[in-house]
Residue, then its C-alpha position, 0 to 999 in steps of 0.5 A: m564494520s556496516k556497510y551504507f548504500t543509496f537508497n535507489e541501492y536499498m530499493k533494487s530488489n524490488r521487482l515492482t517499482p513504486s506506480e506499479e505498485d499503486y496501480l496493482e494495489m487499485i485494481y486489487r481493490i476493484h477487482l473485491e467489489n466489483k469483478d468486472i475491471k476497466v481502465k475507466d475505473i482505475a483512471n477515476e480511482l487514481n485521478i489520472k487520465p485514461a490512456s496512463v492507464t492504459k500504458m501501466v496495464q500493457k506493462l504489468n501484463d506483460k509481467n503477467i500480473l494480469e490479463y489485458k486485452k484491448y477494449n476488454h476487461i482487465k483479470l488478475t492473474d493468480a500472482g496478480y491476485k497473491i501481490g494485490e493481496t499483499l500490496l493491500k494488507r502492507h497499505n493497511t498496516v501503515y495506515k493503521f500504525l500511523e494512526i496508532l502514533g497519532l498522526e491525524h493530517n496527510i495520514h493517507e500522503e505518509t502511508e504511500k510515501i512509506e509503504h513503498t519504502i517498509s522492508y517485510d521484518t518492520l512491517e511485521k514489526m508493525e503489525v505485531l505491534i497492532r495485535f498487541f494494543l488490539e488485545y490490550e485496550d487499557m494500554y493503547i488507551s494510555l498511549k493516547k492519552f499520553q498523546e493528548e497529554r503531550h500535544s497539550d504541553t507544546 
């Protein structure tokens, strides 16, 4: 007998909220480009007010994901670095998978929606499919041709 739950029940195992994940992913991205991470950099990248960033950075500091002192640079802890790396990899995997499916419009928005809810098992399966198409490029070309033919039929 299958057990069904509400969306919120499925998501209870997440230690970070989707918003916290977005911030951490962006902080990690900035870290990769430039070691000095500032509140204004995060605000600019996420198109939000610095005051909102400060509140979130304080939350992530309290969770020992990063180190933050007012008017100072933000530094990822070892845990923050590892989580940020995982979040960016997850984002890139979902994005690439959607590209393979042929999604062109709203791909970034769809990636954002999916990445916060996907299980690691499903993500691993996506990674396998992506690697398959990288290794067997002729199959990827066949898929693209099939997609184009089906699209022209509709």
